[in-house]
C-alpha positions as CSV (number, residue, x, y, z in Angstrom):
1,M,-41.2,7.8,-16.1
2,L,-41.1,9.7,-12.8
3,A,-44.5,9.9,-11.1
4,L,-45.0,12.7,-8.5
5,S,-47.9,13.7,-6.4
6,R,-48.6,17.4,-6.2
7,K,-51.5,19.5,-4.7
8,K,-53.0,22.8,-5.9
9,N,-50.4,25.6,-5.8
10,E,-47.5,23.2,-5.6
11,A,-44.8,23.0,-8.3
12,L,-41.8,21.1,-9.5
13,I,-38.6,22.3,-11.2
14,I,-37.1,20.7,-14.3
15,N,-33.5,21.4,-15.3
16,N,-33.1,24.4,-13.0
17,N,-35.1,26.7,-15.4
18,I,-38.5,25.2,-16.0
19,E,-41.3,25.3,-13.4
20,V,-44.5,23.4,-13.6
21,S,-47.2,24.5,-11.2
22,I,-50.6,23.0,-10.4
23,L,-53.0,25.9,-10.8
24,E,-56.4,24.2,-10.5
25,I,-57.9,20.8,-10.0
26,K,-61.6,20.2,-11.1
27,G,-62.7,16.6,-11.1
28,E,-60.4,14.7,-13.4
29,Q,-59.0,17.8,-15.1
30,V,-55.8,19.5,-13.9
31,K,-54.7,23.0,-15.0
32,L,-51.0,23.4,-15.2
33,G,-48.9,26.5,-15.4
34,I,-45.4,26.2,-17.1
35,S,-42.7,28.8,-16.7
36,A,-39.8,28.3,-19.1
37,P,-37.3,30.3,-21.2
38,K,-38.8,31.4,-24.5
39,E,-36.4,29.2,-26.4
40,V,-37.9,26.1,-24.9
41,P,-40.8,24.9,-27.0
42,I,-43.8,23.6,-25.1
43,Y,-46.5,21.6,-26.9
44,R,-49.5,19.5,-25.9
45,K,-48.6,15.9,-26.9
46,E,-51.2,15.7,-29.6
47,V,-50.0,18.9,-31.3
48,Y,-46.4,17.7,-31.0
49,L,-47.3,14.4,-32.7
50,Q,-49.0,16.3,-35.5
51,I,-45.9,18.4,-36.0
52,Q,-43.7,15.3,-36.1
53,E,-46.0,13.7,-38.7
54,A,-46.0,16.8,-40.9
55,N,-42.2,16.9,-40.7
56,Q,-42.0,13.3,-41.8
57,E,-44.3,13.9,-44.7
58,S,-42.3,16.9,-45.8
59,V,-39.2,14.9,-46.2
60,S,-40.9,11.9,-47.8
61,M,-40.3,11.1,-51.5
62,D,-43.8,12.5,-52.3
63,G,-42.9,15.7,-50.5
64,L,-39.7,16.0,-52.5
65,E,-41.5,15.4,-55.7
66,A,-44.1,18.0,-54.9
67,L,-41.3,20.5,-54.1
68,K,-39.6,19.7,-57.3
69,N,-42.9,20.4,-59.2
70,L,-43.3,23.7,-57.4
71,L,-39.8,24.8,-58.2
72,G,-40.0,23.7,-61.8
């Protein structure tokens, strides 16, 4: 993991086409702005983990059985 220090209104660039800016700092909370191409998905980590879990459930044997039951 790369750890960087940034101040309000400073930014960093990832892969030449993603910019992460520090918009606001209040106490222990930091507000980020992210500029990226539309095809780059951006999720909060907790949402990303929920998506991954749902995807795993959908390909599980139980999920396949449920799909078979729906399709007849």
